ZAPA-113930 format. One record per residue (C-alpha): x, y, z; residue in one letter. Coordinates in nm, 4 decimals. Layout:
<pts>
<pt px="X" py="Y" pz="Z" type="a"/>
...
</pts>
This chain:
<pts>
<pt px="1.4590" py="0.5722" pz="0.9014" type="x"/>
<pt px="1.0780" py="0.6103" pz="0.8987" type="x"/>
<pt px="0.9624" py="0.7568" pz="0.5674" type="x"/>
<pt px="0.6239" py="0.8359" pz="0.4180" type="x"/>
<pt px="0.5127" py="0.8127" pz="0.0561" type="x"/>
<pt px="0.1787" py="0.9544" pz="-0.0584" type="x"/>
<pt px="0.0099" py="0.8020" pz="-0.3656" type="x"/>
<pt px="-0.2899" py="1.0047" pz="-0.4845" type="x"/>
<pt px="-0.4863" py="0.8521" pz="-0.7714" type="x"/>
<pt px="-0.8071" py="0.8191" pz="-0.9647" type="x"/>
<pt px="-0.8765" py="0.6187" pz="-1.2806" type="x"/>
<pt px="-0.7021" py="0.8739" pz="-1.5029" type="x"/>
<pt px="-0.4209" py="1.0334" pz="-1.3019" type="x"/>
<pt px="-0.1785" py="0.9316" pz="-1.0279" type="x"/>
<pt px="0.0761" py="1.1400" pz="-0.8413" type="x"/>
<pt px="0.3420" py="0.9986" pz="-0.6086" type="x"/>
<pt px="0.4853" py="1.2251" pz="-0.3390" type="x"/>
<pt px="0.7556" py="1.1967" pz="-0.0754" type="x"/>
<pt px="0.7038" py="1.3700" pz="0.2587" type="x"/>
<pt px="1.0254" py="1.5558" pz="0.3396" type="x"/>
<pt px="1.1446" py="1.8020" pz="0.5996" type="x"/>
<pt px="1.1566" py="2.1624" pz="0.4840" type="x"/>
<pt px="1.4380" py="2.4037" pz="0.5692" type="x"/>
<pt px="1.1993" py="2.6927" pz="0.6316" type="x"/>
<pt px="1.1171" py="2.7659" pz="0.9985" type="x"/>
<pt px="0.7427" py="2.8117" pz="0.9283" type="x"/>
<pt px="0.6837" py="2.4876" pz="0.7390" type="x"/>
<pt px="0.8274" py="2.1724" pz="0.8941" type="x"/>
<pt px="0.7257" py="1.9224" pz="0.6246" type="x"/>
<pt px="0.6402" py="1.9408" pz="0.2556" type="x"/>
<pt px="0.5281" py="1.7130" pz="-0.0265" type="x"/>
<pt px="0.7775" py="1.6574" pz="-0.3062" type="x"/>
<pt px="0.6347" py="1.5149" pz="-0.6273" type="x"/>
<pt px="0.8345" py="1.2139" pz="-0.7487" type="x"/>
<pt px="0.6194" py="1.0784" pz="-1.0325" type="x"/>
<pt px="0.3084" py="1.1551" pz="-1.2366" type="x"/>
<pt px="0.1301" py="0.8736" pz="-1.4188" type="x"/>
<pt px="-0.1621" py="0.9039" pz="-1.6579" type="x"/>
<pt px="-0.3981" py="0.6393" pz="-1.7855" type="x"/>
<pt px="-0.3424" py="0.6742" pz="-2.1602" type="x"/>
<pt px="-0.6687" py="0.5208" pz="-2.2768" type="x"/>
<pt px="-0.8624" py="0.7632" pz="-2.4899" type="x"/>
<pt px="-1.2288" py="0.8428" pz="-2.4278" type="x"/>
<pt px="-1.3585" py="0.6542" pz="-2.7317" type="x"/>
<pt px="-1.1987" py="0.3278" pz="-2.6205" type="x"/>
<pt px="-1.3573" py="0.3721" pz="-2.2767" type="x"/>
<pt px="-1.7079" py="0.4117" pz="-2.4213" type="x"/>
<pt px="-1.7427" py="0.7783" pz="-2.3361" type="x"/>
<pt px="-1.8005" py="1.0681" pz="-2.5687" type="x"/>
<pt px="-1.5825" py="1.3740" pz="-2.5623" type="x"/>
<pt px="-1.8718" py="1.5695" pz="-2.4083" type="x"/>
<pt px="-1.9072" py="1.3145" pz="-2.1263" type="x"/>
<pt px="-2.2487" py="1.1879" pz="-2.2329" type="x"/>
<pt px="-2.3066" py="0.8147" pz="-2.2702" type="x"/>
<pt px="-2.2768" py="0.7105" pz="-2.6326" type="x"/>
<pt px="-2.5519" py="0.4902" pz="-2.7731" type="x"/>
<pt px="-2.6176" py="0.3039" pz="-3.0922" type="x"/>
<pt px="-2.7086" py="0.5319" pz="-3.3786" type="x"/>
<pt px="-2.9745" py="0.3121" pz="-3.5396" type="x"/>
<pt px="-3.3002" py="0.4578" pz="-3.4088" type="x"/>
<pt px="-3.5353" py="0.2813" pz="-3.6509" type="x"/>
<pt px="-3.8372" py="0.1336" pz="-3.4671" type="x"/>
<pt px="-3.7981" py="-0.1997" pz="-3.6401" type="x"/>
<pt px="-3.4450" py="-0.2460" pz="-3.5138" type="x"/>
<pt px="-3.5514" py="-0.2985" pz="-3.1519" type="x"/>
<pt px="-3.4491" py="-0.1200" pz="-2.8347" type="x"/>
<pt px="-3.1420" py="0.1001" pz="-2.8285" type="x"/>
<pt px="-2.8814" py="0.0012" pz="-2.5691" type="x"/>
<pt px="-2.6078" py="0.2306" pz="-2.4496" type="x"/>
<pt px="-2.2671" py="0.1207" pz="-2.5762" type="x"/>
<pt px="-2.1259" py="0.1849" pz="-2.2319" type="x"/>
<pt px="-2.3125" py="-0.1175" pz="-2.0934" type="x"/>
<pt px="-2.0956" py="-0.3523" pz="-2.3011" type="x"/>
<pt px="-1.7689" py="-0.1881" pz="-2.2111" type="x"/>
<pt px="-1.7820" py="-0.1918" pz="-1.8329" type="x"/>
<pt px="-1.5647" py="-0.5045" pz="-1.8014" type="x"/>
<pt px="-1.3137" py="-0.3555" pz="-2.0450" type="x"/>
<pt px="-1.3026" py="-0.0315" pz="-1.8432" type="x"/>
<pt px="-1.2417" py="-0.2219" pz="-1.5189" type="x"/>
<pt px="-0.9562" py="-0.4140" pz="-1.6828" type="x"/>
<pt px="-0.7962" py="-0.0895" pz="-1.8043" type="x"/>
<pt px="-0.8254" py="0.0562" pz="-1.4535" type="x"/>
<pt px="-0.6786" py="-0.2619" pz="-1.3019" type="x"/>
<pt px="-0.3751" py="-0.2362" pz="-1.5331" type="x"/>
<pt px="-0.3310" py="0.1294" pz="-1.4403" type="x"/>
<pt px="-0.3472" py="0.0287" pz="-1.0733" type="x"/>
<pt px="-0.0738" py="-0.2294" pz="-1.1354" type="x"/>
<pt px="0.1502" py="0.0379" pz="-1.2881" type="x"/>
<pt px="0.0929" py="0.2707" pz="-0.9916" type="x"/>
<pt px="0.1717" py="-0.0125" pz="-0.7492" type="x"/>
<pt px="0.4876" py="-0.1022" pz="-0.9423" type="x"/>
<pt px="0.6101" py="0.2596" pz="-0.9225" type="x"/>
<pt px="0.5345" py="0.2813" pz="-0.5483" type="x"/>
<pt px="0.7102" py="-0.0524" pz="-0.4894" type="x"/>
<pt px="1.0199" py="0.0651" pz="-0.6786" type="x"/>
<pt px="1.0285" py="0.3884" pz="-0.4824" type="x"/>
<pt px="1.0047" py="0.2153" pz="-0.1444" type="x"/>
<pt px="1.2057" py="-0.1043" pz="-0.2033" type="x"/>
<pt px="1.5146" py="0.0221" pz="-0.0172" type="x"/>
<pt px="1.3169" py="0.1410" pz="0.2877" type="x"/>
<pt px="1.3704" py="-0.0393" pz="0.6165" type="x"/>
<pt px="1.0650" py="0.1207" pz="0.7746" type="x"/>
<pt px="0.7902" py="0.3525" pz="0.6540" type="x"/>
<pt px="0.4390" py="0.3915" pz="0.5239" type="x"/>
<pt px="0.2656" py="0.4377" pz="0.1912" type="x"/>
<pt px="-0.0595" py="0.6324" pz="0.2089" type="x"/>
<pt px="-0.2825" py="0.5350" pz="-0.0843" type="x"/>
<pt px="-0.5451" py="0.8047" pz="-0.1427" type="x"/>
<pt px="-0.7862" py="0.7183" pz="-0.4225" type="x"/>
<pt px="-1.1467" py="0.7559" pz="-0.5236" type="x"/>
<pt px="-1.3436" py="0.4683" pz="-0.3625" type="x"/>
<pt px="-1.4088" py="0.2700" pz="-0.6826" type="x"/>
<pt px="-1.0467" py="0.2888" pz="-0.7977" type="x"/>
<pt px="-0.9187" py="0.2122" pz="-0.4475" type="x"/>
<pt px="-1.1124" py="-0.1156" pz="-0.4547" type="x"/>
<pt px="-0.9651" py="-0.2074" pz="-0.7925" type="x"/>
<pt px="-0.6015" py="-0.1206" pz="-0.7108" type="x"/>
<pt px="-0.5828" py="-0.2100" pz="-0.3403" type="x"/>
<pt px="-0.4582" py="-0.5682" pz="-0.3753" type="x"/>
<pt px="-0.1879" py="-0.4902" pz="-0.6321" type="x"/>
<pt px="-0.0590" py="-0.2110" pz="-0.4061" type="x"/>
<pt px="-0.0372" py="-0.4513" pz="-0.1105" type="x"/>
<pt px="0.1555" py="-0.7054" pz="-0.3180" type="x"/>
<pt px="0.4017" py="-0.4489" pz="-0.4568" type="x"/>
<pt px="0.5152" py="-0.3182" pz="-0.1177" type="x"/>
<pt px="0.7706" py="-0.4860" pz="0.1059" type="x"/>
<pt px="0.6569" py="-0.6292" pz="0.4406" type="x"/>
<pt px="0.8276" py="-0.3584" pz="0.6456" type="x"/>
<pt px="0.6343" py="-0.0842" pz="0.4609" type="x"/>
<pt px="0.2877" py="-0.0192" pz="0.6038" type="x"/>
<pt px="-0.0034" py="0.0564" pz="0.3684" type="x"/>
<pt px="-0.2635" py="0.3116" pz="0.4780" type="x"/>
<pt px="-0.5732" py="0.3821" pz="0.2670" type="x"/>
<pt px="-0.8005" py="0.6843" pz="0.2329" type="x"/>
<pt px="-1.1048" py="0.6665" pz="0.0061" type="x"/>
<pt px="-1.1129" py="1.0239" pz="-0.1264" type="x"/>
<pt px="-1.0708" py="1.1794" pz="-0.4701" type="x"/>
<pt px="-0.7780" py="1.4166" pz="-0.4128" type="x"/>
<pt px="-0.5901" py="1.3462" pz="-0.7374" type="x"/>
<pt px="-0.6335" py="1.6946" pz="-0.8811" type="x"/>
<pt px="-0.5411" py="1.8920" pz="-0.5678" type="x"/>
<pt px="-0.2287" py="2.1051" pz="-0.5507" type="x"/>
<pt px="0.0425" py="1.9726" pz="-0.3149" type="x"/>
<pt px="-0.0289" py="2.2371" pz="-0.0484" type="x"/>
<pt px="-0.4042" py="2.1622" pz="-0.0518" type="x"/>
<pt px="-0.3329" py="1.7897" pz="-0.0400" type="x"/>
<pt px="-0.0978" py="1.8387" pz="0.2559" type="x"/>
<pt px="-0.3690" py="2.0303" pz="0.4444" type="x"/>
<pt px="-0.6258" py="1.7536" pz="0.3822" type="x"/>
<pt px="-0.3790" py="1.4881" pz="0.4981" type="x"/>
<pt px="-0.2933" py="1.6917" pz="0.8087" type="x"/>
<pt px="-0.6635" py="1.7064" pz="0.9002" type="x"/>
<pt px="-0.6727" py="1.3253" pz="0.8743" type="x"/>
<pt px="-0.3651" py="1.2947" pz="1.0991" type="x"/>
<pt px="-0.1452" py="1.1407" pz="0.8269" type="x"/>
<pt px="0.1162" py="1.4188" pz="0.8229" type="x"/>
<pt px="0.2004" py="1.6725" pz="1.0963" type="x"/>
<pt px="-0.0101" py="1.9900" pz="1.0887" type="x"/>
<pt px="0.1529" py="2.3175" pz="0.9931" type="x"/>
<pt px="0.2075" py="2.5709" pz="1.2705" type="x"/>
</pts>
């Protein structure tokens, strides 16, 4: 049986959907949400302020030298946190598809996060499951909006 799994993610949120047939005569297919994952790291540990502005050192005395944003030192830490989140997403997708004999996983993620999580997703899936990638940030879309975007890309059948 050929099945399709949709994984929509960014660095903070991931949703895993199954594409299933719908009983209604108007809508042939629908997305059914199977899992929601969140990256639990708080903003302070990621070097961001609650307002979204870059935090910097508070010592502004002229004698102390130039002020450097704290975010510059935490970039490697942020990438590692995102890589671990990508591993968890890949593990969930692999568990969901391990019994499939044929099918595809469509990994839709913002471009930066897609680059970080791509390899772990490939390793988590069985050989008979195809991996398709779309570099878009659709993580916060409702299932119906997401379905329409995927239909425009030819991933799922368009609605009548």
